[in-house]
Structures are given as C-alpha cells and as structure tokens.
C-alpha positions as CSV (number, residue, x, y, z in Angstrom):
1,X,50.8,19.7,9.7
2,X,47.6,19.6,8.0
3,X,45.7,22.7,7.3
4,X,41.8,22.3,7.7
5,X,40.4,24.3,4.6
6,X,36.7,23.6,4.7
7,X,34.2,21.1,5.9
8,X,33.7,17.8,4.1
9,X,29.9,17.6,3.3
10,X,30.2,14.1,1.7
11,X,29.9,12.6,5.1
12,X,26.5,14.3,5.6
13,X,25.2,12.7,2.4
14,X,26.6,9.4,3.0
15,X,25.0,9.1,6.5
16,X,21.8,11.0,5.4
17,X,21.1,8.2,2.9
18,X,20.8,5.4,5.4
19,X,17.5,6.5,7.0
20,X,16.1,6.8,3.3
21,X,17.2,3.3,2.6
22,X,15.5,1.9,5.7
23,X,12.2,3.8,5.0
24,X,12.2,2.7,1.2
25,X,12.9,-1.0,2.3
26,X,10.0,-1.0,4.8
27,X,7.8,0.5,2.1
28,X,9.0,-2.2,-0.2
29,X,8.4,-5.1,2.3
30,X,5.0,-3.8,3.5
31,X,3.7,-3.2,-0.2
32,X,5.0,-6.7,-1.1
33,X,3.1,-8.4,1.9
34,X,0.0,-6.2,2.2
35,X,-1.0,-5.1,-1.3
36,X,-2.3,-7.3,-4.1
37,X,0.4,-7.2,-6.7
38,X,-1.8,-6.7,-9.7
39,X,-3.7,-3.8,-8.0
40,X,-0.5,-1.6,-8.0
41,X,1.5,-3.7,-5.3
42,X,4.2,-4.7,-7.8
43,X,4.7,-1.1,-9.0
44,X,5.1,0.2,-5.5
45,X,7.4,-2.7,-4.6
46,X,9.5,-2.1,-7.7
47,X,9.8,1.8,-7.1
48,X,10.4,1.5,-3.5
49,X,13.1,-1.3,-4.1
50,X,14.9,1.0,-6.7
51,X,14.8,4.0,-4.3
52,X,16.1,1.9,-1.4
53,X,18.8,0.4,-3.6
54,X,19.8,3.9,-4.8
55,X,19.9,5.1,-1.2
56,X,22.0,2.1,-0.2
57,X,24.4,2.9,-3.0
58,X,24.7,6.5,-2.0
59,X,25.4,5.6,1.6
60,X,28.0,3.2,0.4
61,X,30.0,5.9,-1.3
62,X,32.1,6.2,1.8
63,X,35.4,6.0,-0.2
64,X,34.5,9.4,-1.9
65,X,34.1,11.1,1.5
66,X,37.6,9.6,2.7
67,X,39.3,10.7,-0.4
68,X,37.7,14.2,0.2
69,X,39.0,14.1,3.9
70,X,42.5,13.1,2.5
71,X,42.5,16.2,0.0
72,X,41.1,18.5,2.5
73,X,43.5,17.3,5.4
74,X,46.6,16.5,3.1
75,X,50.1,17.2,4.4
76,X,51.4,16.2,0.8
77,X,50.4,19.1,-1.1
78,X,51.7,19.9,-4.5
79,X,53.2,23.0,-6.1
80,X,56.7,22.8,-4.4
81,X,55.3,21.6,-1.1
82,X,53.3,24.8,-0.8
83,X,49.5,24.7,-0.5
84,X,48.2,25.3,-4.0
85,X,45.4,27.6,-3.4
86,X,44.2,29.9,-6.1
87,X,41.0,32.0,-5.4
88,X,39.0,32.6,-8.3
89,X,37.5,36.0,-9.1
90,X,33.6,36.3,-8.8
91,X,33.3,36.5,-12.6
92,X,35.3,33.3,-13.2
93,X,33.5,31.4,-10.5
94,X,30.0,32.5,-11.8
95,X,31.1,31.6,-15.4
96,X,32.1,28.1,-14.2
97,X,29.0,27.6,-12.2
98,X,26.8,28.6,-15.1
99,X,28.6,26.3,-17.5
100,X,28.2,23.3,-15.0
101,X,24.6,24.4,-14.7
102,X,23.9,24.2,-18.5
103,X,25.8,20.9,-18.9
104,X,23.9,19.3,-15.9
105,X,20.6,20.6,-17.2
106,X,21.1,19.1,-20.7
107,X,22.0,15.7,-19.1
108,X,19.0,15.8,-16.9
109,X,16.7,16.6,-19.8
110,X,18.2,13.8,-21.9
111,X,17.8,11.3,-19.1
112,X,14.3,12.4,-18.4
113,X,13.4,12.0,-21.9
114,X,14.7,8.5,-22.0
115,X,13.5,7.3,-18.6
116,X,10.2,9.3,-18.6
117,X,9.5,8.0,-22.2
118,X,10.0,4.4,-21.1
119,X,7.8,4.9,-18.1
120,X,5.1,6.5,-20.1
121,X,5.1,3.7,-22.8
122,X,5.1,1.2,-20.0
123,X,2.2,2.7,-18.2
124,X,0.1,3.1,-21.5
125,X,0.8,-0.5,-22.3
126,X,-0.3,-1.5,-18.7
127,X,-3.4,0.7,-19.0
128,X,-4.5,-0.4,-22.5
129,X,-3.5,-4.0,-22.6
130,X,-3.4,-5.4,-19.0
131,X,-6.4,-6.5,-17.1
132,X,-8.1,-5.2,-14.1
133,X,-5.9,-3.3,-11.6
134,X,-3.5,-2.1,-14.2
135,X,-4.9,1.4,-14.2
136,X,-3.6,1.8,-10.7
137,X,-0.2,0.7,-11.8
138,X,-0.2,2.8,-15.0
139,X,-1.2,5.8,-13.0
140,X,1.5,5.3,-10.4
141,X,4.1,5.0,-13.2
142,X,2.7,8.2,-14.8
143,X,2.9,9.9,-11.2
144,X,6.5,8.7,-10.9
145,X,7.2,10.2,-14.4
146,X,5.9,13.7,-13.1
147,X,8.0,13.3,-10.0
148,X,11.1,12.6,-12.3
149,X,10.2,15.6,-14.6
150,X,10.1,18.0,-11.5
151,X,13.4,16.5,-10.1
152,X,15.0,17.0,-13.5
153,X,14.1,20.7,-13.5
154,X,14.7,21.6,-10.0
155,X,18.1,19.7,-9.4
156,X,20.0,21.9,-11.8
157,X,18.7,25.1,-10.3
158,X,19.7,23.9,-6.8
159,X,23.1,23.0,-8.1
160,X,23.5,26.4,-9.5
161,X,22.5,28.1,-6.3
162,X,24.9,25.9,-4.4
163,X,27.7,26.4,-6.6
164,X,27.2,30.3,-6.5
165,X,27.5,30.3,-2.7
166,X,30.4,27.9,-2.6
167,X,34.0,29.0,-1.8
168,X,35.7,30.3,-4.9
169,X,38.8,28.3,-4.5
170,X,40.7,25.4,-5.8
171,X,42.6,22.9,-3.6
172,X,45.2,20.8,-5.2
173,X,46.7,17.9,-3.1
174,X,48.5,14.7,-4.0
175,X,45.3,12.7,-3.5
176,X,43.2,14.7,-5.8
177,X,41.8,18.2,-6.8
178,X,38.8,19.9,-5.4
179,X,37.4,23.2,-6.8
C-alpha cells in the first residue's frame, strides 16, 4: 500500500513550460517574418528561439516527474521494508538550505560572468563594427545581459526561501532519494 507523503510539484513545472514554449515560438516566427533581420530581427529571433527551445526542454522532462511520483508513491521502501523517514531539526535543515544557497549562488555568478561576458563582447562588436541597425541588436543583447544579471541574483534567493519553507524530511525509496 502506497503512502502519499507530499505533492509532486515537478508536474506543475513540466506543464507550465508548455505555454512559455508556444509564446516564445510565436515571437520567434513573427520576428522572423515581420522585422528586418539587420534591424534587430535576427537578435529577437535568436533569443526567442533559445527561450522556446529551453521551455520545450523543460516541459519534456516528464521522466523526472514520473520518477518523483514513483519515489513519493513507492511500495518498495528501503530500510527493512519500513518507510525510511528521518525528520531533520530546524537547525540542520537551515544549514543545508544555506549551503545549497551558497553553492547555487556561486554557480550562477560564474555562469553569468561567462555568458554575460560573451554577450557584452558580442554586442560591443556589433555596435562598433557592424553597419546600420546594429545598434538595436547591440542594445538588445545588452538588455538581455541585464536580464540575466537580475535572474542570476534573484534565483538563489528564491531557492533559499523555498528551501526554508519546504518540509524538513528525507524520503528514501528503491527508485531514489528525495530530501
């Protein structure tokens, strides 16, 4: 008999990415057909295509949600066929959440410096060396860099807040571990 421990939020994220993919695909197609490519159209097409592709990839991660379902609904539990559930103290849970926050923050900062640096260099090359219409493309790339900067700073804070509110438990099943 399966014991339902908590809700599987992975399905929400998988299904929620589908409308994003459709919206970005429509933006990509309309920019490709309606905006002059050298006046910023190609930049909009590129960015919207990448965002549509990423949304499609996120919505295609249904196996992760299925594995999560099998962990949460498992009848094949480990620890001598008894549900292995260890509730963490508030101090342990907060320490773990803050450690994950620091790791996530460091990774986001490094990724921003790599990707943001490439975007800034690319936009400066476009603005300085390309012909007319390149200023719009360069400004669009710089705007996207600012957006990435904001996301790289806000996402770890949201993760920390979510981790501090999450249940303080570890679930160990035959199909995997969720904590």
